[in-house]
C-alpha positions in Angstrom: 9.5 -22.2 -4.4 7.7 -19.6 -6.0 4.8 -17.1 -6.3 1.2 -17.5 -7.1 -1.2 -14.2 -8.2 -4.7 -14.8 -8.3 -5.8 -12.9 -11.2 -2.8 -12.6 -13.0 -4.4 -11.7 -16.5 -5.0 -8.4 -15.0 -2.9 -5.4 -15.7 -1.3 -4.6 -12.6 -0.5 -8.3 -12.1 0.9 -8.9 -15.5 3.1 -5.7 -14.4 4.4 -7.7 -11.1 4.9 -11.0 -13.1 7.4 -9.2 -15.1 8.9 -7.5 -12.2 9.3 -10.5 -10.4 10.7 -12.5 -13.0 13.3 -9.8 -13.6 14.6 -10.8 -10.4 14.7 -14.7 -11.0 11.6 -15.3 -9.2 8.9 -18.2 -10.7 5.6 -16.7 -10.8 2.4 -19.1 -11.4 -0.8 -16.9 -12.6 -4.3 -18.0 -12.3 -6.2 -17.0 -15.2 -10.1 -17.5 -16.1 -9.8 -18.6 -19.7 -7.5 -20.1 -21.4 -7.4 -17.5 -24.2 -5.3 -15.2 -21.5 -2.8 -17.5 -21.5 -0.6 -16.0 -24.3 -0.6 -12.6 -22.6 0.5 -14.5 -19.1 3.2 -16.2 -20.6 4.7 -13.2 -22.2 4.8 -11.4 -19.1 6.9 -14.7 -17.9 5.0 -16.4 -15.2 3.0 -19.8 -16.1 -0.7 -19.9 -16.6 -2.7 -21.9 -14.3 -7.0 -22.1 -15.9 -9.4 -21.7 -12.7 -12.4 -20.0 -12.0 -12.2 -18.2 -8.7 -15.7 -17.5 -8.6 -16.9 -21.1 -8.3 -13.5 -22.8 -7.3 -13.2 -24.6 -4.0 -10.7 -24.1 -1.9 -9.3 -27.8 -2.5 -9.0 -27.0 -6.3 -7.0 -23.8 -5.2 -4.7 -25.8 -2.8 -3.5 -27.6 -5.1 -2.5 -25.0 -7.8 -0.7 -23.2 -4.5 1.2 -26.1 -3.4 5.1 -25.4 -3.3 4.5 -21.5 -3.3 6.2 -19.1 -0.9 3.8 -16.3 -1.1 0.4 -15.4 -2.8 -0.5 -12.3 -4.3 -4.8 -12.0 -4.6 -5.1 -9.4 -7.9 -8.3 -10.5 -9.0 -11.7 -8.3 -8.8 -14.5 -8.3 -11.1 -15.7 -4.6 -9.8 -19.7 -3.9 -9.4 -21.8 -6.2 -8.6 -24.9 -7.1 -10.4 -27.7 -5.9 -7.6 -27.1 -3.9 -4.0 -26.4 -5.9 -1.2 -24.8 -8.8 -3.9 -21.4 -8.0 -4.5 -19.2 -10.3 -7.4 -18.1 -13.5 -5.4 -14.6 -12.6 -6.9 -14.4 -9.5 -4.4 -15.4 -11.4 -1.2 -16.5 -15.1 -1.4 -13.2 -16.0 -3.9 -11.1 -14.0 -1.3 -12.2 -16.4 1.5 -11.6 -19.6 -0.5 -8.6 -18.6 -1.6 -7.6 -17.9 1.8 -8.7 -21.2 2.9 -6.6 -22.7 0.4 -3.4 -21.0 1.0 -4.0 -22.1 4.7 -4.8 -26.1 3.5 -0.9 -25.5 1.2 1.2 -24.1 3.8 1.6 -20.6 2.4 2.0 -17.9 4.9 2.7 -15.3 2.9 -0.5 -13.6 1.3 -0.4 -10.0 -0.4 -3.5 -8.8 -0.8 -4.7 -6.3 -3.4 -7.7 -4.5 -1.9 -8.6 -0.5 -2.9 -9.0 2.5 -1.3 -12.1 3.1 0.8 -12.6 -0.6 1.4 -14.6 -1.0 5.2 -17.5 -3.0 6.0 -18.9 0.1 7.4 -18.8 2.3 4.1 -21.9 4.5 3.2 -22.1 5.5 -0.4 -25.8 6.3 -0.6 -25.3 8.0 -3.8 -24.1 4.4 -5.7 -25.2 1.6 -3.6 -23.3 -1.0 -6.2 -20.0 1.2 -4.9 -21.5 1.0 -1.4 -21.9 -3.0 -1.7 -18.5 -3.1 -3.3 -16.3 -1.4 -1.1 -18.3 -3.2 1.7 -17.4 -6.8 0.4 -13.7 -5.7 0.2 -13.5 -4.3 3.7 -14.8 -7.4 5.1 -12.7 -9.7 3.0 -9.7 -7.6 4.1 -10.6 -8.2 8.3 -11.1 -11.7 7.6 -7.3 -12.1 5.6 -6.2 -9.9 8.9 -7.4 -12.2 12.1 -6.4 -15.4 10.3 -3.3 -16.4 12.6 -1.7 -18.4 9.9 -1.7 -16.2 7.7 1.1 -12.8 7.6 -1.5 -10.9 5.3 -0.5 -7.5 3.9 -3.6 -5.9 2.7 -2.5 -2.8 0.0 -5.8 0.2 -0.7 -4.4 2.3 -3.6 -6.1 5.0 -4.5 -7.8 5.0 -8.2 -5.1 4.2 -10.9 -3.9 6.7 -13.0 -3.1 6.8 -17.1 0.5 7.5 -16.4 4.0 6.4 -16.4 5.2 5.1 -13.0 8.0 7.2 -11.3 9.2 4.9 -8.7 7.9 7.4 -5.5 4.8 6.8 -3.2 3.6 7.5 -0.2 2.8 3.7 1.6 1.4 4.4 5.2 -1.7 3.3 7.4 -3.4 6.4 6.2 -2.4 8.5 3.5 -5.3 10.5 2.8 -6.6 11.3 -0.8 -4.6 10.8 -4.2 -4.0 8.8 -7.1 -1.1 6.2 -8.5 0.2 4.8 -11.7 -0.3 0.7 -12.3 3.6 1.0 -12.5 3.8 2.1 -9.1 1.4 0.1 -7.4 3.0 -3.3 -9.5 6.4 -2.0 -7.9 5.6 -2.2 -4.1 3.2 -5.2 -4.8 6.3 -7.0 -5.6 8.8 -5.2 -2.9 6.4 -6.2 -0.5 6.4 -10.2 -1.7 10.0 -10.3 -1.1 9.6 -9.2 2.7 8.3 -11.9 5.3 6.1 -9.3 6.9 5.1 -5.9 7.0 4.3 -3.7 10.0 1.0 -2.1 9.9 -0.3 -4.9 7.9 -3.5 -2.8 6.1 -1.3 -0.3 4.1 -2.9 2.6 2.0 -1.2 4.1 -1.5 -0.6 6.8 -3.6 1.8 9.0 -5.5 4.6 10.3 -3.7 8.1 11.6 -3.3 9.3 8.5 -1.3 11.6 5.5 -3.4 9.5 2.3 -3.5 12.2 0.5 -1.7 12.4 2.9 0.9 8.4 3.2 1.5 8.2 -0.6 1.4 11.5 -0.5 3.9 9.9 1.3 6.2 7.3 -1.4 7.2 9.6 -4.2 7.0 10.6 -4.4 10.7 13.5 -7.3 9.7 13.2 -9.9 6.3 15.9 -12.1 5.3 14.1 -11.5 1.9 13.5 -8.1 1.8 16.0 -5.5 0.4 
């Protein structure tokens, strides 16, 4: 059994791979370009090449075979035109969830973003509005799937600073920011849990040790701790 990370070449994803590898977990990472494989291997993960923007659920289900949990950490950011999000920020998420169901993988951790909401209005920047609405729709799709045990994590803006090992993780946190290292540590801890409650969690810097912050949302799990 292993953990599979979609978007495995991203900075947070590479940190998650290292943390999981240090715990003895086997990690596989989906990447779009073969030249990204070196960094993924250096982080302790096995690279698998697949373009999330074009892959089918059948294609991805083969990569997911044998996984006990998945992390969707891919993201393309702003699309080319208002109302047209990049496939990786919506359509590929749905396809990846379909693949997880086909492969029988129940545990699904989604790295989303603060402000993701289908009803989000951002008149000063329609591309941002499109992105946040698309992410919000994808999050909602994941959460209504009975075959998946999904935890959606919505971190605040990433900051270029060392992690502190302490966060605020809650259904609603208010405004804030967060170091990438701390986001990665929260994701790794959540991947060790069979389920969480509530399923949508916002994340900012805080004063609670990460293990305690995650444990508050894991009512029972033989893999947590």
